[in-house]
Backbone as ProteinMPNN parsed JSONL, in Angstrom:
{"seq_chain_A": "XXXXXXXXXXXXXXXXXXXXXXXXXXXXXXXXXXXXXXXXXXXXXXXXXXXXXXXXXXXXXXXXXXXXXXXXXXXXXXXXXXXXXXXXXXXXXXXXXXXXXXX", "coords_chain_A": {"N_chain_A": [[13.107, 27.276, 0.365], [12.234, 24.526, -1.607], [9.903, 22.372, -3.224], [8.652, 19.617, -5.088], [6.311, 17.643, -6.975], [5.263, 15.127, -9.181], [3.203, 13.259, -11.485], [3.079, 10.864, -14.022], [1.483, 9.069, -16.541], [1.881, 6.569, -18.89], [0.747, 4.949, -21.743], [1.559, 2.152, -23.476], [1.4, 0.426, -26.53], [1.984, -2.785, -27.478], [2.261, -5.056, -29.909], [-0.568, -7.057, -29.689], [-1.147, -6.371, -27.144], [-1.404, -4.106, -24.301], [0.416, -1.898, -22.291], [0.6, -0.107, -19.313], [2.53, 2.347, -17.885], [3.364, 3.98, -14.906], [4.798, 6.885, -13.648], [6.324, 8.428, -10.912], [7.554, 11.448, -9.882], [9.733, 13.361, -7.81], [10.993, 16.099, -5.838], [13.106, 17.831, -3.59], [14.479, 20.718, -2.198], [16.655, 23.62, -1.94], [16.761, 27.129, -2.701], [18.702, 29.95, -3.297], [19.179, 33.424, -3.639], [21.93, 34.968, -4.59], [23.318, 38.097, -4.136], [20.933, 39.081, -5.089], [20.484, 38.536, -7.814], [21.678, 36.214, -8.756], [20.694, 33.104, -8.902], [21.137, 30.292, -6.889], [20.918, 26.841, -6.552], [20.283, 23.804, -4.821], [19.419, 20.391, -4.723], [17.55, 17.349, -4.049], [16.24, 14.477, -5.518], [13.996, 12.181, -7.24], [12.85, 9.47, -9.376], [10.223, 7.278, -9.497], [9.101, 4.099, -10.432], [7.017, 1.219, -11.141], [8.915, -0.724, -11.245], [11.517, 0.212, -10.516], [13.557, 2.59, -8.633], [14.964, 5.627, -9.07], [17.479, 7.744, -7.874], [18.598, 11.106, -7.455], [20.976, 13.791, -7.136], [21.24, 17.296, -7.374], [22.647, 20.368, -8.682], [22.358, 23.849, -9.382], [22.871, 26.871, -11.157], [22.504, 30.293, -12.123], [21.263, 33.245, -13.768], [19.222, 35.941, -12.822], [17.107, 37.779, -14.641], [15.372, 40.573, -14.293], [12.358, 41.496, -15.531], [10.216, 42.938, -14.705], [9.405, 44.331, -11.475], [8.567, 42.114, -9.981], [8.821, 39.876, -11.617], [10.896, 37.516, -13.115], [13.142, 36.328, -15.606], [14.98, 33.403, -15.902], [17.792, 32.162, -17.048], [19.845, 29.254, -16.832], [22.419, 26.882, -15.752], [22.563, 23.401, -15.135], [23.489, 20.587, -13.134], [23.12, 17.165, -12.761], [23.433, 14.275, -10.747], [23.498, 10.81, -10.537], [22.508, 8.714, -7.799], [22.016, 6.076, -6.886], [22.009, 2.486, -7.673], [20.332, 2.144, -9.977], [20.555, 4.606, -11.173], [23.213, 5.192, -11.308], [25.007, 5.584, -13.456], [24.269, 7.973, -14.523], [25.043, 11.2, -15.26], [24.461, 14.334, -15.835], [24.564, 17.408, -17.667], [22.745, 20.311, -18.129], [21.168, 22.973, -19.954], [18.951, 25.531, -19.047], [15.912, 27.451, -19.163], [13.933, 29.405, -17.206], [11.194, 30.887, -15.345], [10.359, 33.188, -12.752], [7.99, 34.193, -10.33], [7.448, 36.701, -8.025], [5.863, 37.316, -5.028]], "CA_chain_A": [[12.804, 25.866, 0.311], [11.481, 24.141, -2.795], [9.432, 20.991, -3.268], [7.88, 19.336, -6.284], [5.759, 16.304, -7.11], [4.612, 14.948, -10.467], [2.774, 11.911, -11.854], [2.916, 10.704, -15.457], [1.04, 7.734, -16.927], [2.117, 6.344, -20.318], [0.157, 3.708, -22.225], [2.304, 1.635, -24.627], [0.792, -0.707, -27.21], [2.986, -3.692, -28.033], [1.519, -6.15, -30.536], [-1.987, -7.018, -29.348], [-1.303, -6.0, -25.728], [-1.202, -2.726, -23.893], [1.085, -1.785, -21.0], [0.563, 1.245, -18.768], [3.577, 2.638, -16.911], [3.135, 5.195, -14.139], [6.027, 7.445, -13.098], [6.182, 9.433, -9.866], [8.794, 12.204, -9.706], [9.693, 14.225, -6.642], [12.204, 16.887, -5.638], [13.149, 18.691, -2.413], [15.736, 21.446, -2.234], [16.686, 25.015, -1.499], [17.228, 28.084, -3.699], [19.156, 31.191, -2.667], [19.547, 34.454, -4.61], [23.142, 35.673, -4.207], [23.291, 39.471, -4.644], [19.581, 39.277, -5.637], [20.356, 38.236, -9.244], [22.325, 34.945, -9.103], [20.04, 32.019, -8.183], [21.889, 29.067, -6.635], [19.972, 25.833, -6.086], [20.737, 22.439, -4.563], [18.226, 19.595, -4.455], [17.56, 15.892, -4.058], [14.988, 14.021, -6.102], [13.977, 10.85, -7.798], [11.772, 9.0, -10.236], [9.825, 5.957, -9.055], [8.17, 3.34, -11.267], [6.678, -0.055, -10.51], [10.069, -1.619, -11.313], [12.727, 0.718, -9.879], [13.558, 3.918, -8.036], [16.213, 6.315, -9.39], [17.713, 8.883, -6.997], [19.519, 12.089, -8.025], [21.299, 15.043, -6.453], [21.483, 18.28, -8.418], [22.993, 21.747, -8.374], [21.978, 24.719, -10.488], [23.231, 28.283, -11.005], [22.088, 31.061, -13.284], [21.147, 34.692, -13.646], [17.823, 36.377, -12.812], [16.901, 39.029, -15.369], [14.071, 41.071, -13.861], [11.647, 42.269, -16.55], [9.377, 43.785, -13.843], [9.866, 44.189, -10.093], [8.215, 40.815, -9.415], [8.902, 38.826, -12.639], [12.269, 37.328, -13.582], [13.493, 35.242, -16.521], [16.182, 32.823, -15.3], [18.596, 31.15, -17.728], [20.735, 28.604, -15.861], [23.06, 25.595, -16.029], [22.24, 22.424, -14.084], [24.21, 19.315, -13.124], [22.471, 16.093, -11.992], [24.306, 13.119, -10.505], [22.758, 9.655, -10.038], [22.987, 8.297, -6.485], [21.868, 4.654, -6.571], [22.37, 1.558, -8.752], [19.564, 2.353, -11.208], [20.902, 5.906, -11.754], [24.633, 5.431, -11.029], [25.747, 6.023, -14.639], [23.696, 9.229, -15.014], [25.676, 12.464, -14.899], [24.029, 15.187, -16.936], [24.627, 18.865, -17.608], [21.698, 20.83, -18.995], [20.896, 24.408, -19.968], [17.522, 25.717, -18.81], [15.353, 28.795, -19.054], [12.718, 29.373, -16.399], [10.753, 32.203, -14.899], [9.931, 33.239, -11.351], [7.069, 35.235, -9.912], [7.678, 37.05, -6.626], [4.664, 37.935, -4.464]], "C_chain_A": [[11.951, 25.605, -0.918], [11.059, 22.688, -2.661], [8.596, 20.817, -4.53], [7.436, 17.891, -6.326], [5.049, 16.216, -8.442], [4.263, 13.495, -10.717], [2.548, 11.891, -13.361], [2.519, 9.266, -15.736], [1.164, 7.604, -18.435], [1.557, 4.981, -20.695], [0.889, 3.301, -23.504], [1.575, 0.438, -25.217], [1.886, -1.515, -27.878], [2.239, -4.899, -28.585], [0.035, -6.001, -30.248], [-2.227, -6.556, -27.917], [-1.028, -4.533, -25.473], [-0.604, -2.712, -22.492], [1.011, -0.328, -20.549], [1.639, 1.377, -17.707], [3.23, 3.951, -16.218], [4.441, 5.615, -13.483], [5.673, 8.496, -12.058], [7.526, 10.132, -9.721], [8.632, 13.154, -8.527], [11.03, 14.944, -6.507], [12.044, 17.745, -4.396], [14.486, 19.404, -2.434], [15.604, 22.86, -1.719], [17.26, 25.878, -2.615], [17.545, 29.39, -2.985], [19.573, 32.164, -3.765], [20.738, 35.246, -4.071], [23.149, 37.035, -4.893], [22.009, 39.771, -5.421], [19.432, 38.93, -7.122], [20.998, 36.913, -9.669], [21.664, 33.825, -8.295], [20.932, 30.779, -8.11], [20.931, 28.057, -6.015], [20.68, 24.512, -5.866], [19.494, 21.631, -4.204], [18.507, 18.109, -4.533], [16.219, 15.451, -4.621], [15.081, 12.62, -6.648], [12.793, 10.614, -8.705], [11.488, 7.562, -9.84], [8.856, 5.354, -10.054], [7.829, 2.056, -10.523], [7.878, -0.988, -10.443], [11.315, -1.111, -10.599], [12.546, 2.131, -9.351], [14.927, 4.547, -8.298], [16.324, 7.562, -8.525], [18.789, 9.78, -7.581], [19.795, 13.202, -7.02], [21.646, 16.039, -7.548], [21.887, 19.629, -7.859], [22.686, 22.588, -9.609], [22.38, 26.151, -10.155], [22.847, 29.023, -12.277], [22.109, 32.548, -13.022], [19.667, 35.053, -13.701], [17.734, 37.747, -13.47], [15.488, 39.501, -15.06], [13.468, 41.957, -14.951], [10.637, 43.222, -15.909], [9.896, 43.569, -12.424], [9.609, 42.799, -9.511], [8.26, 39.663, -10.428], [10.339, 38.737, -13.15], [12.332, 36.167, -14.571], [14.853, 34.728, -16.062], [16.841, 31.771, -16.192], [19.582, 30.557, -16.712], [21.385, 27.358, -16.447], [22.803, 24.68, -14.848], [23.087, 21.171, -14.258], [23.452, 18.342, -12.231], [23.407, 14.9, -11.908], [23.46, 11.995, -9.905], [23.369, 9.119, -8.758], [22.868, 6.805, -6.185], [22.149, 3.796, -7.806], [21.623, 1.814, -10.051], [19.898, 3.68, -11.886], [22.4, 6.196, -11.661], [25.424, 5.929, -12.241], [25.211, 7.333, -15.217], [24.423, 10.41, -14.401], [25.376, 13.414, -16.049], [24.246, 16.661, -16.62], [23.569, 19.37, -18.575], [21.61, 22.345, -18.87], [19.39, 24.575, -19.859], [17.164, 27.188, -18.867], [14.033, 28.663, -18.296], [12.268, 30.79, -16.091], [10.275, 32.098, -13.466], [8.995, 34.416, -11.155], [7.287, 35.464, -8.427], [6.465, 37.812, -6.116], [4.995, 38.694, -3.2]], "O_chain_A": [[11.047, 26.381, -1.229], [11.764, 21.875, -2.062], [7.922, 21.743, -4.98], [8.102, 17.013, -5.778], [4.307, 17.127, -8.807], [4.942, 12.595, -10.222], [1.907, 12.786, -13.912], [3.149, 8.339, -15.226], [0.624, 8.422, -19.179], [1.855, 3.979, -20.047], [0.845, 4.022, -24.501], [1.175, -0.467, -24.486], [2.621, -1.013, -28.727], [1.654, -5.674, -27.828], [-0.557, -4.958, -30.524], [-3.374, -6.366, -27.512], [-0.489, -3.822, -26.321], [-1.066, -3.433, -21.608], [1.324, 0.579, -21.32], [1.664, 0.614, -16.741], [2.847, 4.921, -16.872], [5.111, 4.807, -12.84], [4.823, 9.354, -12.295], [8.536, 9.477, -9.464], [7.548, 13.681, -8.277], [12.059, 14.472, -6.991], [10.981, 18.322, -4.167], [15.52, 18.776, -2.663], [14.587, 23.245, -1.143], [18.122, 25.439, -3.376], [16.757, 29.875, -2.173], [20.246, 31.772, -4.718], [20.574, 36.097, -3.197], [22.999, 37.112, -6.112], [22.005, 40.622, -6.311], [18.322, 39.027, -7.645], [20.877, 36.524, -10.83], [22.021, 33.609, -7.136], [21.417, 30.284, -9.127], [20.215, 28.375, -5.065], [21.571, 24.14, -6.63], [18.623, 22.108, -3.477], [19.552, 17.673, -5.015], [15.177, 15.99, -4.247], [16.111, 11.955, -6.533], [11.871, 11.424, -8.796], [12.388, 6.722, -9.84], [7.903, 6.008, -10.479], [8.298, 1.833, -9.406], [7.87, -1.945, -9.669], [12.107, -1.92, -10.116], [11.527, 2.779, -9.588], [15.939, 4.053, -7.801], [15.382, 8.351, -8.446], [19.775, 9.295, -8.136], [18.962, 13.514, -6.169], [22.275, 15.675, -8.541], [21.535, 19.995, -6.738], [22.746, 22.1, -10.737], [22.246, 26.593, -9.014], [22.861, 28.456, -13.369], [22.858, 33.047, -12.182], [18.933, 34.527, -14.539], [18.219, 38.743, -12.934], [14.515, 38.898, -15.513], [13.993, 43.028, -15.257], [10.249, 44.214, -16.526], [10.745, 42.705, -12.203], [10.353, 42.35, -8.639], [7.779, 38.571, -10.123], [10.928, 39.736, -13.562], [11.659, 35.152, -14.395], [15.777, 35.515, -15.854], [16.487, 30.596, -16.106], [20.09, 31.266, -15.843], [20.969, 26.846, -17.486], [22.82, 25.118, -13.698], [23.367, 20.746, -15.379], [23.17, 18.653, -11.074], [24.088, 14.558, -12.875], [22.787, 12.191, -8.893], [24.591, 9.065, -8.624], [23.567, 6.312, -5.3], [22.489, 4.324, -8.865], [22.214, 1.714, -11.127], [19.564, 3.869, -13.056], [22.822, 7.326, -11.908], [26.419, 6.633, -12.069], [25.65, 7.76, -16.285], [24.42, 10.599, -13.184], [25.976, 13.306, -17.119], [24.128, 17.099, -15.476], [23.499, 18.911, -19.715], [21.93, 22.921, -17.83], [18.633, 23.849, -20.503], [18.008, 28.057, -18.647], [13.141, 27.914, -18.692], [12.885, 31.763, -16.523], [9.837, 31.036, -13.023], [9.18, 35.487, -11.732], [7.309, 34.509, -7.651], [6.077, 38.83, -6.69], [4.107, 39.283, -2.583]]}, "name": "protein", "num_of_chains": 1, "seq": "XXXXXXXXXXXXXXXXXXXXXXXXXXXXXXXXXXXXXXXXXXXXXXXXXXXXXXXXXXXXXXXXXXXXXXXXXXXXXXXXXXXXXXXXXXXXXXXXXXXXXXX"}
């Protein structure tokens, strides 16, 4: 099981005024290691602002290269699909590199 939460505040200066936008991002999902080296992930998440809420579903697959018994570098491919009106035209494929620590 995976869960994530993030907050970002951006201050934009336009002319003589200043606007602060706050973004809340969240994600809930599951990750499974097939044959101990192929991480497969599925999740649901979104980004909320004062004006709208974008919802996404995503899948991700990759390879776990173990550099030590408890440390892995994980290159992967990810696909995100927008689920509601504010994100309906979003369909992205991305390449990622992450790392995992196993305790």
